[in-house]
LUMGULUM-950250 format. One record per atom (N, C-alpha, C, O, CB): y, z, x; atom name; residue number from 0. Coordinates in steps of 0.001 Angstrom, whole numbers, plus 500000, padded with zeros to 6 digits. Each point is the difference from the previous one (the first is absolute). Glycine has a CB too. Layout:
<markes>
Y:Y, Z:Z, X:X, atom:CA, nr:NUM
...
</markes>
This chain:
<markes>
Y:513797, Z:805946, X:230941, atom:N, nr:0
Y:499158, Z:498419, X:499263, atom:CA, nr:0
Y:501010, Z:498584, X:500591, atom:C, nr:0
Y:499957, Z:498915, X:499421, atom:O, nr:0
Y:499162, Z:502512, X:497625, atom:CB, nr:0
Y:501905, Z:498870, X:504394, atom:N, nr:1
Y:500570, Z:498345, X:500416, atom:CA, nr:1
Y:499120, Z:499956, X:500030, atom:C, nr:1
Y:499573, Z:499280, X:499098, atom:O, nr:1
Y:502125, Z:500071, X:501956, atom:CB, nr:1
Y:497041, Z:501336, X:499975, atom:N, nr:2
Y:499402, Z:499372, X:501249, atom:CA, nr:2
Y:498826, Z:499244, X:498791, atom:C, nr:2
Y:499286, Z:499083, X:500405, atom:O, nr:2
Y:501191, Z:503001, X:502334, atom:CB, nr:2
Y:499406, Z:498420, X:495702, atom:N, nr:3
Y:499040, Z:498549, X:500036, atom:CA, nr:3
Y:500658, Z:499356, X:499605, atom:C, nr:3
Y:499421, Z:498915, X:499957, atom:O, nr:3
Y:498673, Z:501459, X:499757, atom:CB, nr:3
Y:503396, Z:499483, X:499703, atom:N, nr:4
Y:500254, Z:498637, X:499705, atom:CA, nr:4
Y:500726, Z:499368, X:501061, atom:C, nr:4
Y:501047, Z:499402, X:499750, atom:O, nr:4
Y:498930, Z:501079, X:497964, atom:CB, nr:4
Y:499406, Z:499623, X:503843, atom:N, nr:5
Y:500559, Z:499869, X:500871, atom:CA, nr:5
Y:498889, Z:499047, X:500220, atom:C, nr:5
Y:500212, Z:498817, X:500268, atom:O, nr:5
Y:501351, Z:503212, X:500285, atom:CB, nr:5
Y:496977, Z:498601, X:499309, atom:N, nr:6
Y:497997, Z:499548, X:500507, atom:CA, nr:6
Y:500178, Z:498825, X:499232, atom:C, nr:6
Y:499736, Z:498910, X:500508, atom:O, nr:6
Y:498301, Z:503487, X:499545, atom:CB, nr:6
Y:502470, Z:497709, X:498528, atom:N, nr:7
Y:499916, Z:499253, X:498685, atom:CA, nr:7
Y:500402, Z:498336, X:500514, atom:C, nr:7
Y:499443, Z:498905, X:499920, atom:O, nr:7
Y:501390, Z:503517, X:498284, atom:CB, nr:7
Y:500684, Z:498196, X:502453, atom:N, nr:8
Y:500810, Z:498617, X:500906, atom:CA, nr:8
Y:499412, Z:499517, X:500521, atom:C, nr:8
Y:499328, Z:499048, X:499605, atom:O, nr:8
Y:502203, Z:501467, X:500807, atom:CB, nr:8
Y:498484, Z:499977, X:500769, atom:N, nr:9
Y:498573, Z:499573, X:501098, atom:CA, nr:9
Y:498782, Z:499389, X:499952, atom:C, nr:9
Y:499486, Z:499240, X:500820, atom:O, nr:9
Y:501178, Z:502277, X:499673, atom:CB, nr:9
Y:498924, Z:498892, X:498462, atom:N, nr:10
Y:498636, Z:499033, X:499912, atom:CA, nr:10
Y:500383, Z:499074, X:499483, atom:C, nr:10
Y:499848, Z:499051, X:500768, atom:O, nr:10
Y:498544, Z:502256, X:499025, atom:CB, nr:10
Y:502034, Z:498400, X:499317, atom:N, nr:11
Y:500701, Z:498744, X:498582, atom:CA, nr:11
Y:500839, Z:499319, X:501334, atom:C, nr:11
Y:499887, Z:498784, X:499846, atom:O, nr:11
Y:500757, Z:502790, X:496958, atom:CB, nr:11
Y:500038, Z:498657, X:504263, atom:N, nr:12
Y:500462, Z:499047, X:501252, atom:CA, nr:12
Y:498827, Z:499177, X:500340, atom:C, nr:12
Y:499770, Z:498793, X:499924, atom:O, nr:12
Y:501888, Z:502880, X:501135, atom:CB, nr:12
Y:497524, Z:499574, X:499426, atom:N, nr:13
Y:498715, Z:499488, X:501481, atom:CA, nr:13
Y:499237, Z:498187, X:498512, atom:C, nr:13
Y:499938, Z:498773, X:500074, atom:O, nr:13
Y:498498, Z:505501, X:501930, atom:CB, nr:13
Y:501173, Z:496923, X:496845, atom:N, nr:14
Y:499449, Z:499034, X:499436, atom:CA, nr:14
Y:500713, Z:499197, X:499628, atom:C, nr:14
Y:499302, Z:499484, X:499127, atom:O, nr:14
Y:499341, Z:501559, X:500467, atom:CB, nr:14
Y:502575, Z:498253, X:500404, atom:N, nr:15
Y:500573, Z:499099, X:498917, atom:CA, nr:15
Y:500056, Z:498725, X:502335, atom:C, nr:15
Y:500116, Z:498797, X:500235, atom:O, nr:15
Y:502153, Z:503471, X:495948, atom:CB, nr:15
Y:497559, Z:499077, X:504864, atom:N, nr:16
Y:499994, Z:498410, X:501186, atom:CA, nr:16
Y:498712, Z:499443, X:499524, atom:C, nr:16
Y:499724, Z:498949, X:499421, atom:O, nr:16
Y:501432, Z:501898, X:503178, atom:CB, nr:16
Y:498075, Z:500237, X:497842, atom:N, nr:17
Y:498761, Z:499311, X:500330, atom:CA, nr:17
Y:498797, Z:499426, X:499306, atom:C, nr:17
Y:498941, Z:499598, X:500482, atom:O, nr:17
Y:501819, Z:501628, X:500843, atom:CB, nr:17
Y:499816, Z:498851, X:496938, atom:N, nr:18
Y:499643, Z:499002, X:499267, atom:CA, nr:18
Y:500999, Z:498180, X:500343, atom:C, nr:18
Y:499524, Z:498866, X:500042, atom:O, nr:18
Y:499712, Z:503726, X:498055, atom:CB, nr:18
Y:501688, Z:497707, X:502018, atom:N, nr:19
Y:501049, Z:498463, X:501158, atom:CA, nr:19
Y:499323, Z:499571, X:500933, atom:C, nr:19
Y:499800, Z:498801, X:500192, atom:O, nr:19
Y:502385, Z:502013, X:499896, atom:CB, nr:19
Y:497321, Z:500219, X:500701, atom:N, nr:20
Y:500064, Z:499883, X:501277, atom:CA, nr:20
Y:498161, Z:498847, X:500386, atom:C, nr:20
Y:499724, Z:498989, X:500646, atom:O, nr:20
Y:502313, Z:504103, X:499653, atom:CB, nr:20
Y:497308, Z:497769, X:498945, atom:N, nr:21
Y:498204, Z:499541, X:499451, atom:CA, nr:21
Y:500568, Z:498200, X:499696, atom:C, nr:21
Y:499809, Z:498955, X:500622, atom:O, nr:21
Y:498791, Z:504058, X:497498, atom:CB, nr:21
Y:502316, Z:497404, X:500339, atom:N, nr:22
Y:500490, Z:499074, X:498961, atom:CA, nr:22
Y:500228, Z:498215, X:501672, atom:C, nr:22
Y:499290, Z:498999, X:500093, atom:O, nr:22
Y:502619, Z:503842, X:497128, atom:CB, nr:22
Y:499296, Z:497561, X:503669, atom:N, nr:23
Y:499929, Z:498914, X:500596, atom:CA, nr:23
Y:498911, Z:499950, X:501038, atom:C, nr:23
Y:500010, Z:498914, X:500580, atom:O, nr:23
Y:502268, Z:500882, X:498846, atom:CB, nr:23
Y:496791, Z:501022, X:500995, atom:N, nr:24
Y:499093, Z:499737, X:501359, atom:CA, nr:24
Y:499548, Z:498695, X:498795, atom:C, nr:24
Y:500317, Z:498825, X:500180, atom:O, nr:24
Y:498647, Z:504030, X:501829, atom:CB, nr:24
Y:500517, Z:497468, X:497183, atom:N, nr:25
Y:499047, Z:498859, X:499128, atom:CA, nr:25
Y:500076, Z:499198, X:499210, atom:C, nr:25
Y:499176, Z:499780, X:499112, atom:O, nr:25
Y:500048, Z:501284, X:501113, atom:CB, nr:25
Y:502193, Z:498142, X:500062, atom:N, nr:26
Y:500788, Z:499070, X:499849, atom:CA, nr:26
Y:499764, Z:499485, X:501662, atom:C, nr:26
Y:499396, Z:499120, X:500613, atom:O, nr:26
Y:502360, Z:501888, X:497106, atom:CB, nr:26
Y:498907, Z:499850, X:502481, atom:N, nr:27
Y:500132, Z:499603, X:501736, atom:CA, nr:27
Y:498561, Z:498485, X:500376, atom:C, nr:27
Y:499906, Z:498811, X:500305, atom:O, nr:27
Y:500940, Z:504782, X:500552, atom:CB, nr:27
Y:498081, Z:498016, X:498717, atom:N, nr:28
Y:498318, Z:499080, X:500498, atom:CA, nr:28
Y:500029, Z:498977, X:499670, atom:C, nr:28
Y:499959, Z:499158, X:500897, atom:O, nr:28
Y:498568, Z:502211, X:498876, atom:CB, nr:28
Y:501593, Z:497931, X:498166, atom:N, nr:29
Y:500213, Z:499427, X:499523, atom:CA, nr:29
Y:500206, Z:498448, X:500010, atom:C, nr:29
Y:499437, Z:499055, X:499447, atom:O, nr:29
Y:500801, Z:503068, X:500391, atom:CB, nr:29
Y:501127, Z:498065, X:501291, atom:N, nr:30
Y:500837, Z:498809, X:500182, atom:CA, nr:30
Y:499396, Z:499199, X:501590, atom:C, nr:30
Y:499955, Z:498820, X:500348, atom:O, nr:30
Y:502471, Z:502578, X:498116, atom:CB, nr:30
Y:497031, Z:500343, X:502460, atom:N, nr:31
Y:499692, Z:499432, X:501056, atom:CA, nr:31
Y:498300, Z:498929, X:499599, atom:C, nr:31
Y:499689, Z:498874, X:500388, atom:O, nr:31
Y:501964, Z:503571, X:501202, atom:CB, nr:31
Y:497880, Z:498167, X:497851, atom:N, nr:32
Y:498627, Z:499379, X:499511, atom:CA, nr:32
Y:499600, Z:498832, X:498856, atom:C, nr:32
Y:498984, Z:499699, X:499374, atom:O, nr:32
Y:500771, Z:502549, X:501321, atom:CB, nr:32
Y:502105, Z:497105, X:499426, atom:N, nr:33
Y:499582, Z:498810, X:499380, atom:CA, nr:33
Y:500289, Z:498969, X:500617, atom:C, nr:33
Y:500990, Z:499755, X:500690, atom:O, nr:33
Y:499128, Z:501113, X:497555, atom:CB, nr:33
Y:498534, Z:498186, X:501369, atom:N, nr:34
Y:500739, Z:499186, X:501627, atom:CA, nr:34
Y:501327, Z:498378, X:499396, atom:C, nr:34
Y:500255, Z:499339, X:498993, atom:O, nr:34
Y:496295, Z:501179, X:502930, atom:CB, nr:34
Y:503856, Z:499595, X:499449, atom:N, nr:35
Y:501220, Z:499022, X:499799, atom:CA, nr:35
Y:499845, Z:498759, X:499053, atom:C, nr:35
Y:499251, Z:499251, X:500627, atom:O, nr:35
Y:501287, Z:501414, X:501689, atom:CB, nr:35
Y:499692, Z:498907, X:496839, atom:N, nr:36
Y:500398, Z:498525, X:499036, atom:CA, nr:36
Y:500408, Z:498985, X:501833, atom:C, nr:36
Y:500805, Z:500297, X:500883, atom:O, nr:36
Y:500938, Z:501083, X:495631, atom:CB, nr:36
Y:497103, Z:497231, X:503363, atom:N, nr:37
Y:500208, Z:499343, X:500727, atom:CA, nr:37
Y:501368, Z:499090, X:499006, atom:C, nr:37
Y:500097, Z:499863, X:498780, atom:O, nr:37
Y:497148, Z:500465, X:502750, atom:CB, nr:37
Y:503791, Z:499111, X:499743, atom:N, nr:38
Y:500921, Z:498836, X:499312, atom:CA, nr:38
Y:499527, Z:499286, X:499633, atom:C, nr:38
Y:499019, Z:499465, X:500516, atom:O, nr:38
Y:502272, Z:500586, X:500363, atom:CB, nr:38
Y:499269, Z:499635, X:497986, atom:N, nr:39
Y:499379, Z:498560, X:499236, atom:CA, nr:39
Y:500395, Z:499417, X:501358, atom:C, nr:39
Y:500734, Z:500331, X:500931, atom:O, nr:39
Y:499705, Z:499435, X:496002, atom:CB, nr:39
Y:498476, Z:498880, X:502665, atom:N, nr:40
Y:499883, Z:498326, X:501100, atom:CA, nr:40
Y:500896, Z:499222, X:499683, atom:C, nr:40
Y:499678, Z:499283, X:499053, atom:O, nr:40
Y:498069, Z:500413, X:501133, atom:CB, nr:40
Y:503017, Z:500177, X:500115, atom:N, nr:41
Y:500804, Z:498387, X:500376, atom:CA, nr:41
Y:499680, Z:498898, X:500779, atom:C, nr:41
Y:499930, Z:499803, X:501213, atom:O, nr:41
Y:501511, Z:501414, X:498618, atom:CB, nr:41
Y:498221, Z:497504, X:498265, atom:N, nr:42
Y:499970, Z:499311, X:500424, atom:CA, nr:42
Y:501094, Z:499079, X:501444, atom:C, nr:42
Y:501197, Z:500073, X:500278, atom:O, nr:42
Y:497453, Z:500658, X:497282, atom:CB, nr:42
Y:500529, Z:498705, X:502868, atom:N, nr:43
Y:501056, Z:499158, X:501423, atom:CA, nr:43
Y:500512, Z:498874, X:499179, atom:C, nr:43
Y:499377, Z:499176, X:499330, atom:O, nr:43
Y:499098, Z:501150, X:503187, atom:CB, nr:43
Y:502568, Z:499795, X:497648, atom:N, nr:44
Y:500850, Z:498312, X:499722, atom:CA, nr:44
Y:499520, Z:498819, X:500119, atom:C, nr:44
Y:500312, Z:499619, X:501128, atom:O, nr:44
Y:501219, Z:501223, X:499589, atom:CB, nr:44
Y:497725, Z:498150, X:498606, atom:N, nr:45
Y:499812, Z:498429, X:500732, atom:CA, nr:45
Y:501418, Z:499551, X:501081, atom:C, nr:45
Y:501011, Z:500612, X:500345, atom:O, nr:45
Y:497496, Z:498463, X:497058, atom:CB, nr:45
Y:501129, Z:500008, X:502791, atom:N, nr:46
Y:500775, Z:499357, X:501496, atom:CA, nr:46
Y:500169, Z:498816, X:498884, atom:C, nr:46
Y:499060, Z:499565, X:499335, atom:O, nr:46
Y:499671, Z:501243, X:503705, atom:CB, nr:46
Y:502672, Z:498727, X:496861, atom:N, nr:47
Y:500453, Z:499096, X:499117, atom:CA, nr:47
Y:499034, Z:498860, X:501374, atom:C, nr:47
Y:499786, Z:500243, X:501188, atom:O, nr:47
Y:503271, Z:500865, X:497004, atom:CB, nr:47
Y:496535, Z:497575, X:500891, atom:N, nr:48
Y:499384, Z:498950, X:500677, atom:CA, nr:48
Y:500654, Z:499707, X:501145, atom:C, nr:48
Y:500667, Z:501005, X:500245, atom:O, nr:48
Y:498561, Z:498182, X:497870, atom:CB, nr:48
Y:501021, Z:499724, X:503012, atom:N, nr:49
Y:500902, Z:499576, X:500172, atom:CA, nr:49
Y:499935, Z:498667, X:499618, atom:C, nr:49
Y:499045, Z:499384, X:499526, atom:O, nr:49
Y:501340, Z:502234, X:501877, atom:CB, nr:49
Y:501371, Z:497795, X:499001, atom:N, nr:50
Y:500568, Z:498843, X:499139, atom:CA, nr:50
Y:499900, Z:498994, X:501091, atom:C, nr:50
Y:500300, Z:500680, X:500982, atom:O, nr:50
Y:501415, Z:500523, X:497248, atom:CB, nr:50
Y:497964, Z:497170, X:502349, atom:N, nr:51
Y:500301, Z:499519, X:500406, atom:CA, nr:51
Y:501018, Z:498900, X:499682, atom:C, nr:51
Y:500151, Z:499903, X:498782, atom:O, nr:51
Y:498102, Z:501221, X:501847, atom:CB, nr:51
Y:502576, Z:497921, X:500156, atom:N, nr:52
Y:500638, Z:499100, X:499352, atom:CA, nr:52
Y:499576, Z:499267, X:501347, atom:C, nr:52
Y:499639, Z:500322, X:501132, atom:O, nr:52
Y:502359, Z:500636, X:496918, atom:CB, nr:52
Y:498258, Z:497804, X:501169, atom:N, nr:53
Y:499868, Z:499072, X:500686, atom:CA, nr:53
Y:501922, Z:498765, X:499766, atom:C, nr:53
Y:500649, Z:499822, X:498969, atom:O, nr:53
Y:495695, Z:500805, X:500647, atom:CB, nr:53
Y:503864, Z:498954, X:501491, atom:N, nr:54
Y:501571, Z:499571, X:500153, atom:CA, nr:54
Y:499500, Z:498591, X:500136, atom:C, nr:54
Y:499222, Z:499987, X:500954, atom:O, nr:54
Y:502350, Z:502110, X:500337, atom:CB, nr:54
Y:498504, Z:497076, X:498335, atom:N, nr:55
Y:501320, Z:498520, X:499650, atom:CA, nr:55
Y:500215, Z:499922, X:500957, atom:C, nr:55
Y:500605, Z:501042, X:500250, atom:O, nr:55
Y:500656, Z:499017, X:497951, atom:CB, nr:55
Y:498664, Z:499258, X:502846, atom:N, nr:56
Y:500572, Z:499238, X:501333, atom:CA, nr:56
Y:500338, Z:498929, X:499560, atom:C, nr:56
Y:498929, Z:499395, X:500050, atom:O, nr:56
Y:499848, Z:501414, X:501591, atom:CB, nr:56
Y:502320, Z:498139, X:497747, atom:N, nr:57
Y:500598, Z:498496, X:499672, atom:CA, nr:57
Y:500326, Z:499451, X:502192, atom:C, nr:57
Y:500511, Z:500438, X:501030, atom:O, nr:57
Y:501352, Z:500379, X:495312, atom:CB, nr:57
Y:497475, Z:498147, X:503184, atom:N, nr:58
Y:501146, Z:499268, X:500384, atom:CA, nr:58
Y:501046, Z:499626, X:500704, atom:C, nr:58
Y:500198, Z:500052, X:501214, atom:O, nr:58
Y:499058, Z:500346, X:497723, atom:CB, nr:58
Y:501877, Z:498935, X:499553, atom:N, nr:59
Y:501189, Z:499951, X:500330, atom:CA, nr:59
Y:500695, Z:500969, X:500556, atom:C, nr:59
Y:499733, Z:501153, X:500339, atom:O, nr:59
Y:500074, Z:497579, X:498299, atom:CB, nr:59
Y:501149, Z:500590, X:501400, atom:N, nr:60
Y:501315, Z:502277, X:500885, atom:CA, nr:60
Y:500196, Z:499940, X:499141, atom:C, nr:60
Y:499484, Z:501030, X:499566, atom:O, nr:60
Y:502069, Z:499597, X:502566, atom:CB, nr:60
Y:499158, Z:498579, X:496543, atom:N, nr:61
Y:500788, Z:499943, X:499824, atom:CA, nr:61
Y:499549, Z:501321, X:497946, atom:C, nr:61
Y:500666, Z:500215, X:498988, atom:O, nr:61
Y:500273, Z:496727, X:503485, atom:CB, nr:61
Y:498255, Z:503309, X:497799, atom:N, nr:62
Y:498997, Z:499900, X:498431, atom:CA, nr:62
Y:499805, Z:501948, X:500196, atom:C, nr:62
Y:499838, Z:500973, X:500736, atom:O, nr:62
Y:498124, Z:495677, X:499219, atom:CB, nr:62
Y:502261, Z:502681, X:498420, atom:N, nr:63
Y:499818, Z:501983, X:500545, atom:CA, nr:63
Y:497995, Z:500451, X:500065, atom:C, nr:63
Y:498964, Z:499342, X:499908, atom:O, nr:63
Y:504091, Z:501721, X:498031, atom:CB, nr:63
Y:497201, Z:500003, X:502210, atom:N, nr:64
Y:498801, Z:500635, X:499367, atom:CA, nr:64
Y:499014, Z:500944, X:498927, atom:C, nr:64
Y:500454, Z:501086, X:499639, atom:O, nr:64
Y:500432, Z:498206, X:501949, atom:CB, nr:64
Y:497894, Z:500311, X:497965, atom:N, nr:65
Y:499904, Z:499886, X:498878, atom:CA, nr:65
Y:499945, Z:501729, X:500020, atom:C, nr:65
Y:500607, Z:500255, X:501040, atom:O, nr:65
Y:498296, Z:496980, X:498392, atom:CB, nr:65
Y:500637, Z:504228, X:499890, atom:N, nr:66
Y:499495, Z:501265, X:499209, atom:CA, nr:66
Y:498634, Z:499590, X:500564, atom:C, nr:66
Y:499363, Z:499041, X:499565, atom:O, nr:66
Y:502228, Z:501513, X:497990, atom:CB, nr:66
Y:497970, Z:500308, X:503528, atom:N, nr:67
Y:499298, Z:500384, X:500600, atom:CA, nr:67
Y:498654, Z:500379, X:498788, atom:C, nr:67
Y:500181, Z:500590, X:498934, atom:O, nr:67
Y:501899, Z:500011, X:503128, atom:CB, nr:67
Y:497194, Z:499115, X:498221, atom:N, nr:68
Y:498475, Z:499794, X:498704, atom:CA, nr:68
Y:499363, Z:501370, X:500556, atom:C, nr:68
Y:500088, Z:500388, X:501165, atom:O, nr:68
Y:499059, Z:496409, X:498536, atom:CB, nr:68
Y:499992, Z:504064, X:498919, atom:N, nr:69
Y:499700, Z:500856, X:500488, atom:CA, nr:69
Y:498527, Z:500027, X:499871, atom:C, nr:69
Y:499380, Z:499549, X:499036, atom:O, nr:69
Y:502792, Z:501337, X:500711, atom:CB, nr:69
Y:497195, Z:499808, X:501540, atom:N, nr:70
Y:498588, Z:499748, X:499344, atom:CA, nr:70
Y:499481, Z:502020, X:500183, atom:C, nr:70
Y:500489, Z:500896, X:500689, atom:O, nr:70
Y:498763, Z:495500, X:500394, atom:CB, nr:70
Y:499841, Z:503590, X:498146, atom:N, nr:71
Y:499969, Z:501312, X:499575, atom:CA, nr:71
Y:498572, Z:499385, X:500110, atom:C, nr:71
Y:499767, Z:498882, X:499540, atom:O, nr:71
Y:502484, Z:502455, X:498947, atom:CB, nr:71
Y:496688, Z:499505, X:502205, atom:N, nr:72
Y:498659, Z:500025, X:499954, atom:CA, nr:72
Y:498846, Z:500825, X:499533, atom:C, nr:72
Y:500086, Z:501048, X:500639, atom:O, nr:72
Y:500915, Z:498029, X:500683, atom:CB, nr:72
Y:497802, Z:500989, X:497763, atom:N, nr:73
Y:499229, Z:501347, X:499503, atom:CA, nr:73
Y:499823, Z:499605, X:500704, atom:C, nr:73
Y:500182, Z:499020, X:500723, atom:O, nr:73
Y:499215, Z:501986, X:497593, atom:CB, nr:73
Y:499547, Z:501008, X:501318, atom:N, nr:74
Y:498395, Z:499684, X:500916, atom:CA, nr:74
Y:498831, Z:500520, X:499445, atom:C, nr:74
Y:498918, Z:499822, X:500561, atom:O, nr:74
Y:502146, Z:500341, X:501515, atom:CB, nr:74
</markes>
């Protein structure tokens, strides 16, 4: 009688392990067949346009200089 219970228990354990091994193998095969997603394309940041300043030179030695004028060139 005890040998029958032992066989039943061993059969259950072996079937349980086999079913889970097959499921894990199937999941592993599915994951290797998937193509990796390409990384999202990053847009390059626009470079700021160069700013040029014109500084006026005064002839008198005591006079103060005015603020530089900003010039932006359009493309």
